[in-house]
C-alpha positions as CSV (number, residue, x, y, z in Angstrom):
1,M,-12.5,-15.7,3.0
2,E,-13.5,-18.5,5.6
3,T,-15.8,-19.7,3.1
4,A,-12.9,-19.8,0.3
5,N,-10.8,-21.4,3.0
6,E,-13.2,-24.0,3.5
7,V,-13.8,-24.4,-0.1
8,S,-10.0,-25.0,-0.7
9,K,-9.7,-27.6,2.2
10,M,-12.6,-29.7,0.6
11,T,-11.0,-29.4,-2.8
12,I,-7.8,-30.6,-1.8
13,A,-9.1,-33.7,0.2
14,H,-11.2,-34.4,-2.8
15,E,-8.7,-34.3,-5.0
16,I,-6.4,-36.6,-2.9
17,V,-9.2,-39.2,-3.0
18,V,-10.7,-38.9,-6.2
19,N,-7.1,-38.4,-8.3
20,H,-4.8,-41.3,-7.2
21,D,-2.0,-39.4,-9.3
22,F,-2.3,-36.4,-7.3
23,K,1.1,-35.0,-6.1
24,L,2.3,-31.4,-5.6
25,Q,4.9,-30.5,-8.2
26,E,7.4,-27.7,-8.3
27,V,6.4,-24.6,-10.4
28,N,8.3,-24.2,-13.6
29,F,7.8,-21.1,-15.7
30,L,8.2,-21.3,-19.3
31,P,11.9,-20.7,-20.5
32,N,12.4,-16.9,-21.7
33,S,8.9,-16.0,-20.2
34,L,8.5,-12.8,-18.1
35,E,8.2,-14.5,-14.7
36,S,11.2,-16.8,-15.6
37,R,13.3,-13.9,-16.4
38,V,12.5,-11.8,-13.4
39,K,12.9,-14.9,-11.0
40,E,16.4,-15.4,-12.7
41,T,17.3,-11.9,-12.2
42,L,16.4,-11.7,-8.5
43,H,17.8,-15.0,-7.6
44,K,21.2,-14.1,-9.4
45,A,21.2,-10.6,-7.7
46,F,20.9,-12.3,-4.1
47,W,23.5,-14.7,-4.9
48,D,25.9,-12.1,-6.3
49,I,25.5,-10.1,-3.1
50,L,26.4,-13.1,-0.8
51,R,29.4,-13.7,-3.1
52,E,30.5,-10.2,-2.6
53,Q,30.1,-10.4,1.0
54,L,32.0,-13.6,1.6
55,S,34.7,-12.0,-0.5
56,K,35.3,-9.3,1.8
57,T,38.3,-8.8,4.2
58,P,37.3,-9.7,6.7
59,P,34.0,-11.8,5.2
60,D,30.7,-10.3,6.1
61,Y,28.4,-13.4,7.0
62,S,25.3,-11.4,7.7
63,H,23.6,-13.1,4.4
64,A,25.3,-16.4,5.2
65,I,24.0,-16.5,8.5
66,K,20.3,-15.7,7.5
67,L,20.7,-18.8,5.0
68,L,21.9,-21.2,7.4
69,Q,19.1,-20.1,9.7
70,E,16.5,-21.1,6.9
71,I,18.3,-24.3,6.2
72,K,18.1,-25.2,9.9
73,E,14.5,-24.5,10.0
74,T,13.7,-26.6,6.8
75,L,15.8,-29.7,8.3
76,L,13.8,-29.6,11.3
77,S,10.5,-29.3,9.2
78,L,11.3,-32.6,7.6
79,L,11.9,-34.6,10.9
80,L,9.2,-37.0,12.0
81,P,7.8,-36.4,15.5
82,R,9.8,-39.5,16.8
83,Q,13.2,-38.2,15.8
84,H,14.0,-36.4,18.9
85,R,17.8,-37.4,18.8
86,L,18.4,-35.9,15.4
87,Q,16.3,-32.6,16.4
88,S,18.6,-32.2,19.5
89,Q,21.5,-32.6,17.2
90,I,20.5,-30.0,14.7
91,E,19.7,-27.6,17.2
92,E,23.1,-28.3,18.8
93,T,25.3,-28.1,15.4
94,L,23.2,-25.4,14.0
95,D,23.1,-23.1,17.1
96,M,22.5,-19.8,15.5
97,E,23.7,-17.6,18.8
98,L,27.0,-19.7,18.5
99,I,27.4,-19.2,14.8
100,K,26.7,-15.5,15.1
101,Q,29.5,-15.2,17.5
102,E,31.8,-17.1,15.5
103,A,31.1,-15.0,12.8
104,E,31.9,-12.1,14.7
105,H,35.0,-13.3,15.7
106,G,36.0,-14.5,12.1
107,A,35.9,-18.0,13.1
108,L,33.0,-19.3,11.2
109,D,33.8,-22.5,9.3
110,I,31.3,-22.7,6.5
111,P,32.8,-25.7,4.8
112,N,32.2,-27.9,8.2
113,L,28.7,-26.7,8.5
114,T,27.7,-27.4,5.0
115,A,29.5,-30.9,5.2
116,Y,27.3,-31.6,8.4
117,I,24.1,-30.2,6.5
118,L,25.1,-32.6,3.5
119,G,25.1,-35.3,5.7
120,T,21.8,-34.5,7.5
121,M,20.0,-34.3,4.2
122,A,21.3,-37.8,3.0
123,M,19.9,-39.1,6.2
124,L,16.3,-37.6,5.4
125,C,16.1,-37.5,1.9
126,A,14.3,-40.1,-0.3
127,P,16.5,-42.5,-2.3
128,V,15.6,-40.8,-5.5
129,R,17.8,-37.6,-4.0
130,D,20.8,-39.7,-3.3
131,E,22.7,-38.9,-6.4
132,E,21.8,-35.3,-6.1
133,I,23.5,-35.0,-2.8
134,Q,26.4,-37.0,-3.8
135,R,27.1,-34.3,-6.5
136,L,26.6,-31.6,-4.0
137,R,29.6,-33.0,-2.0
138,V,32.2,-32.4,-4.3
139,M,31.3,-28.6,-4.7
140,A,34.2,-26.5,-3.7
141,D,32.2,-22.8,-4.4
142,P,30.5,-22.1,-1.0
143,V,28.0,-19.5,-3.0
144,H,27.1,-22.2,-5.6
145,L,27.0,-25.0,-2.8
146,L,24.6,-23.1,-0.6
147,R,22.4,-22.1,-3.8
148,E,22.0,-26.1,-4.7
149,I,21.4,-27.0,-1.2
150,F,18.5,-24.9,-1.3
151,R,17.1,-26.3,-4.5
152,V,17.6,-29.8,-3.3
153,L,15.9,-28.9,0.0
154,N,12.9,-27.6,-1.8
155,L,12.7,-31.1,-3.6
156,M,12.7,-32.8,-0.4
157,K,10.1,-30.9,1.2
158,M,8.1,-31.6,-2.1
159,D,8.9,-35.4,-1.3
160,M,7.8,-35.1,2.2
161,V,4.3,-33.5,1.4
162,N,3.8,-36.0,-1.4
163,F,4.8,-38.8,1.1
164,T,2.1,-37.1,3.7
165,I,-0.4,-37.2,1.1
166,Q,0.0,-40.8,0.1
167,S,-0.3,-41.8,3.8
168,L,-3.2,-39.8,4.5
169,R,-4.9,-41.1,1.2
170,P,-6.6,-44.5,3.0
171,H,-7.7,-42.3,5.7
172,L,-9.3,-39.8,3.7
173,Q,-10.6,-42.5,1.3
174,E,-12.4,-43.9,4.4
175,H,-13.8,-40.6,5.7
176,S,-14.1,-38.3,2.7
177,V,-17.8,-38.8,1.7
178,E,-18.8,-37.7,5.5
179,Y,-16.2,-35.3,5.6
180,E,-17.2,-33.4,2.2
181,R,-20.9,-33.9,3.0
182,K,-20.6,-32.2,6.4
183,K,-18.5,-29.4,4.9
184,F,-20.5,-28.8,2.4
185,Q,-23.6,-28.5,4.7
186,E,-21.7,-25.9,6.5
187,L,-21.0,-24.2,3.3
188,L,-24.6,-24.4,2.2
189,K,-25.8,-22.6,5.1
190,K,-23.8,-19.4,3.8
191,L,-24.7,-19.6,0.0
192,P,-27.5,-17.1,-0.4
193,G,-29.4,-18.8,-3.2
194,G,-28.9,-22.4,-1.7
195,L,-29.2,-24.9,-4.2
196,T,-30.6,-23.0,-7.1
197,C,-27.9,-23.6,-9.9
198,T,-28.0,-27.3,-9.1
199,T,-31.9,-27.5,-9.4
200,E,-31.5,-25.5,-12.7
201,W,-28.8,-28.1,-13.8
202,L,-31.1,-31.0,-12.8
203,R,-34.3,-29.6,-14.2
204,K,-32.6,-29.0,-17.6
205,A,-31.4,-32.6,-17.6
206,A,-34.7,-33.9,-17.1
207,A,-36.3,-31.9,-19.7
208,E,-33.5,-33.2,-22.1
209,I,-34.4,-36.8,-21.2
210,S,-38.0,-36.1,-22.2
211,T,-37.3,-35.0,-25.6
212,S,-33.9,-37.1,-26.0
213,D,-33.5,-39.2,-29.1
214,L,-32.5,-41.9,-26.9
215,L,-36.0,-42.5,-25.8
216,P,-37.4,-45.6,-27.3
217,S,-40.2,-45.2,-29.7
218,S,-41.8,-48.3,-28.5
219,S,-41.5,-51.2,-26.1
220,T,-38.8,-53.1,-28.1
221,S,-35.5,-53.5,-27.0
222,E,-34.2,-50.8,-29.5
223,T,-32.7,-47.3,-28.4
224,K,-33.4,-44.8,-31.2
225,G,-30.6,-43.3,-32.6
226,S,-28.2,-44.8,-30.2
227,S,-25.2,-47.1,-30.4
228,V,-25.8,-48.4,-26.9
229,P,-25.8,-52.2,-26.8
230,P,-29.5,-53.0,-25.6
231,S,-28.2,-55.3,-22.8
232,S,-26.1,-52.3,-21.5
233,P,-26.9,-50.2,-18.2
234,A,-27.2,-47.4,-20.3
235,A,-29.9,-48.8,-22.5
236,R,-31.8,-50.4,-19.5
237,E,-31.8,-46.8,-18.0
238,V,-33.4,-45.0,-21.0
239,F,-36.7,-47.1,-20.5
240,S,-37.2,-45.6,-17.3
241,V,-38.1,-42.2,-18.7
242,H,-38.2,-40.1,-15.5
243,S,-36.2,-42.1,-13.2
244,P,-33.8,-40.1,-11.0
245,T,-30.8,-42.5,-12.4
246,A,-31.5,-41.2,-15.9
247,V,-31.7,-37.6,-15.3
248,L,-28.9,-37.4,-13.0
249,N,-26.6,-39.4,-15.5
250,Q,-27.8,-37.0,-18.2
251,A,-26.8,-34.0,-15.9
252,Y,-23.4,-35.5,-15.5
253,M,-23.0,-36.0,-19.1
254,D,-24.0,-32.2,-19.8
255,L,-21.1,-31.2,-17.5
256,L,-18.8,-32.5,-20.2
257,H,-20.1,-29.8,-22.7
258,W,-21.0,-27.0,-20.4
259,E,-21.7,-23.6,-22.1
260,P,-19.5,-20.7,-21.3
261,G,-21.0,-18.3,-18.8
262,R,-23.8,-20.5,-17.6
263,E,-23.9,-20.6,-13.8
264,Y,-22.2,-23.8,-12.5
265,P,-24.1,-26.2,-9.8
266,E,-23.0,-25.7,-6.5
267,I,-20.8,-28.5,-6.5
268,H,-17.1,-28.5,-6.0
269,F,-15.3,-30.3,-8.8
270,K,-15.8,-27.8,-11.9
271,S,-11.8,-27.3,-12.4
272,R,-11.5,-31.1,-12.8
273,L,-14.4,-31.5,-15.0
274,D,-13.0,-28.4,-17.0
275,A,-10.0,-30.2,-17.8
276,L,-12.0,-33.5,-18.8
277,Q,-13.9,-31.5,-21.0
278,M,-10.9,-29.9,-22.7
279,K,-9.2,-33.4,-22.8
280,V,-12.5,-34.9,-24.5
281,N,-12.7,-32.1,-26.9
282,Q,-9.1,-32.6,-28.0
283,L,-9.5,-36.4,-28.4
284,A,-12.5,-35.9,-30.5
285,I,-10.6,-33.6,-32.7
286,I,-7.7,-36.3,-33.0
287,A,-9.9,-39.1,-33.8
288,A,-11.8,-36.9,-36.5
289,V,-8.4,-35.9,-37.8
290,L,-7.0,-39.1,-38.0
291,L,-10.2,-41.0,-39.4
292,V,-10.4,-38.0,-42.5
293,S,-6.7,-38.4,-42.8
294,S,-7.1,-42.4,-43.3
295,S,-10.3,-42.4,-45.5
296,T,-8.7,-39.6,-47.7
297,C,-5.0,-40.9,-47.8
298,G,-5.7,-44.7,-47.7
299,S,-5.0,-47.1,-45.1
300,G,-1.5,-47.9,-46.2
301,V,-0.2,-44.9,-44.3
302,F,-1.5,-45.7,-41.2
303,S,-1.1,-49.3,-41.3
304,S,2.7,-49.1,-41.6
305,P,4.4,-49.3,-37.9
306,G,4.7,-46.4,-36.1
307,C,3.1,-44.0,-38.4
308,G,-0.3,-43.6,-36.7
309,D,1.5,-42.8,-33.3
310,R,3.7,-40.2,-35.2
311,L,0.7,-38.5,-36.8
312,K,-1.1,-38.5,-33.5
313,R,1.8,-37.0,-31.5
314,V,1.8,-34.2,-34.3
315,I,-1.8,-33.4,-33.7
316,K,-1.7,-33.3,-30.0
317,A,1.4,-30.8,-30.2
318,L,-0.7,-28.4,-32.6
319,L,-4.0,-28.9,-30.5
320,E,-1.9,-27.4,-27.4
321,G,-2.8,-24.0,-28.3
322,L,-6.4,-24.6,-27.5
323,P,-8.7,-23.1,-26.1
324,D,-6.5,-19.8,-26.5
325,T,-6.4,-20.2,-30.0
326,R,-9.2,-20.4,-32.4
327,L,-10.1,-23.8,-33.5
328,E,-10.2,-22.8,-37.4
329,D,-6.5,-21.5,-37.1
330,V,-5.4,-24.8,-35.4
331,L,-7.0,-27.1,-37.9
332,M,-5.6,-24.9,-40.6
333,D,-2.2,-25.5,-39.0
334,I,-3.0,-29.3,-38.6
335,S,-4.0,-29.7,-42.3
336,N,-0.6,-28.1,-43.5
337,Q,1.4,-30.5,-41.4
338,M,-0.6,-33.4,-42.0
339,H,0.0,-32.9,-45.5
340,E,3.7,-32.9,-45.0
341,E,3.9,-35.5,-42.3
342,V,1.8,-38.0,-45.1
343,N,4.1,-36.9,-48.0
344,S,7.0,-38.1,-45.8
345,I,5.7,-41.2,-44.7
346,L,4.5,-42.0,-48.4
347,L,7.9,-41.3,-49.7
348,Q,9.6,-43.6,-46.8
349,L,7.3,-46.4,-47.9
350,G,8.3,-45.8,-51.6
351,Y,4.9,-44.5,-52.8
352,P,4.1,-41.3,-54.6
353,V,3.1,-38.4,-52.9
354,L,-0.5,-37.1,-52.8
355,S,-1.8,-35.7,-55.8
356,T,-2.6,-31.8,-56.0
357,D,-6.4,-32.6,-56.0
358,K,-6.1,-35.3,-53.1
359,A,-4.0,-32.9,-51.0
360,A,-6.5,-30.2,-51.7
361,S,-9.2,-32.5,-50.6
362,L,-7.4,-33.4,-47.5
363,K,-6.7,-30.0,-46.0
364,G,-10.5,-29.1,-47.0
365,Q,-11.9,-32.1,-45.2
366,L,-9.7,-31.2,-42.2
367,T,-10.3,-27.4,-42.1
368,S,-14.0,-28.2,-42.2
369,L,-13.8,-30.2,-38.8
370,A,-14.2,-26.7,-37.3
371,E,-18.0,-26.5,-38.1
372,K,-19.9,-27.8,-35.5
373,D,-22.3,-29.6,-37.9
374,N,-19.5,-31.6,-39.6
375,A,-20.8,-34.9,-39.7
376,V,-17.5,-36.6,-39.0
377,R,-17.0,-34.7,-36.1
378,I,-20.6,-35.0,-35.0
379,L,-20.2,-38.9,-35.3
380,I,-17.0,-39.1,-33.3
381,E,-18.4,-37.0,-30.5
382,Q,-21.6,-39.3,-30.4
383,W,-19.3,-42.3,-30.1
384,I,-17.3,-40.7,-27.3
385,Q,-20.4,-39.5,-25.6
386,T,-21.7,-42.9,-25.7
387,Y,-18.6,-44.5,-24.1
388,L,-18.4,-41.8,-21.3
389,R,-22.1,-42.4,-20.3
390,L,-21.1,-46.4,-20.1
391,C,-18.4,-45.0,-17.6
392,L,-21.0,-43.9,-15.1
393,Y,-21.4,-47.6,-14.4
394,P,-19.0,-49.9,-12.8
395,G,-16.8,-51.8,-15.5
396,G,-17.8,-49.3,-18.2
397,Q,-14.2,-48.1,-18.7
398,N,-13.6,-51.2,-20.8
399,A,-11.9,-51.2,-24.2
400,K,-14.6,-53.5,-25.4
401,N,-17.1,-50.7,-25.0
402,L,-15.1,-48.6,-27.6
403,P,-16.3,-48.1,-31.1
404,Q,-13.5,-49.4,-33.7
405,G,-13.5,-45.7,-35.1
406,L,-12.1,-44.6,-31.5
407,A,-9.0,-47.1,-31.7
408,P,-6.3,-44.6,-32.3
409,I,-7.3,-42.7,-29.2
410,Q,-8.1,-45.8,-27.3
411,E,-5.6,-45.5,-24.4
412,E,-6.3,-41.7,-23.8
413,L,-9.9,-42.4,-23.8
414,L,-9.9,-45.2,-21.4
415,E,-8.0,-42.9,-19.1
416,V,-10.4,-40.2,-19.3
417,G,-13.2,-42.6,-18.8
418,Q,-11.3,-43.9,-15.6
419,R,-11.0,-40.5,-14.7
420,F,-14.6,-39.5,-15.4
421,G,-16.1,-42.6,-13.8
422,S,-14.2,-42.0,-10.5
423,L,-15.2,-38.5,-10.1
424,I,-18.6,-39.2,-10.8
425,H,-18.8,-42.1,-8.2
426,H,-17.4,-40.0,-5.5
427,N,-19.8,-36.9,-6.4
428,R,-22.7,-39.3,-6.4
429,Q,-21.7,-40.6,-3.0
430,V,-21.3,-37.2,-1.5
431,F,-24.2,-35.3,-3.0
432,G,-26.6,-38.2,-3.3
433,P,-29.2,-37.0,-0.8
434,Y,-29.1,-33.5,-2.0
435,Y,-30.1,-34.8,-5.8
436,S,-32.6,-37.1,-4.3
437,G,-34.4,-34.3,-2.5
438,I,-34.5,-32.0,-5.7
439,L,-35.1,-34.8,-8.0
440,K,-38.1,-36.1,-5.9
441,K,-39.5,-32.5,-6.1
442,L,-39.1,-32.2,-9.9
443,L,-40.4,-35.6,-10.8
444,L,-43.1,-36.5,-8.2
445,P,-45.8,-34.6,-10.2
446,E,-45.2,-37.1,-13.1
447,R,-44.3,-40.3,-11.3
448,K,-45.6,-40.3,-7.7
449,S,-44.5,-43.8,-7.0
450,E,-40.9,-42.8,-7.6
451,A,-39.7,-41.9,-4.2
452,G,-37.0,-44.1,-3.8
453,S,-33.1,-43.1,-3.6
454,D,-32.0,-44.8,-6.7
455,S,-30.1,-41.6,-7.6
456,H,-27.4,-42.5,-5.0
């Protein structure tokens, strides 16, 4: 448990530093899901009991007092350390002993207390919550009002946490490398196998570099089988066959198509890379579907304003089921939907719909994308991998580095490249010394002179 807690702290700090969009959000269950129904049933039962108690003669305030206590604690938790005067005011106005006495004598003034609570919330909330608090001021039903107060207070707590995250980010960025490396060193002492999986990960990458098609067949500036520009960093890298940088970069690229069940390196960004891997796979399918559809149906459909974006949204929506649904089934749905969408667009443009043969060809080519040896899919994946390899270098996340065939997914791929490059850069800074030590042992027998730290 202690190790798990330390990993959790490292993960949160790492996420804040690497992901500039990181923020906490309220968990919303899917409508009509079991979780949603259970939550709604329990909440309704709670508030129904409160309504029943307040309707009694004399009213029963036991539930209401507990709610007021929670509200008081939440308001105090939202205060900044310097807000001593407001703290004293909340303590005095929401004096629970006095409130209990008033309730016992039937003199509890809930409308007056809720008015004070709303005024305090208005002082403490972010501007984005002003309108919601104004809506609460006109609510006459005390039960509904208390329920809405709790809802808005939860949003305010989330706002405060996210404000704190923003405030901490510059400090964490300044010290994150040192912090994560120190914490990882502490964890490493507790790992029974040490860096066994990391060593195997780098060893496999070194073997791939030795046999890769990217290796030059001569001393010329050509990179065999690669669309990488000869002047690019990735092209220059491959000439140093067993350089630590080349091996480490290959290892990073391997993380984007990790085999299920294979032991992961002892590094702490698996969840983020899993998310990136899923995104990359989806983008490859989207680009392949659009490329096949364009070549089959003609460029006229895709050149009309908004049609390409419309088709891309349709494909994205149908891909949401992955990886829980088989790719073959998803592509079958995509092929049927694309047929309908293309015909609809053709009719809008005044053209005849696809012929039976053309429709069958379109559906056949789209469903065949499920095959791993599909030529179009392989080509798209190679283009994406080439671009993401460039993202390992400063300035690599540039639209000019994207092949023309990836233009339909340019915006999404640039974002993925930025996230991938940022993540790898940070990981290299934190774990560079560990990688350097392992790579020296792996590569020293072949390159005794390669003892530098260019893997940092």
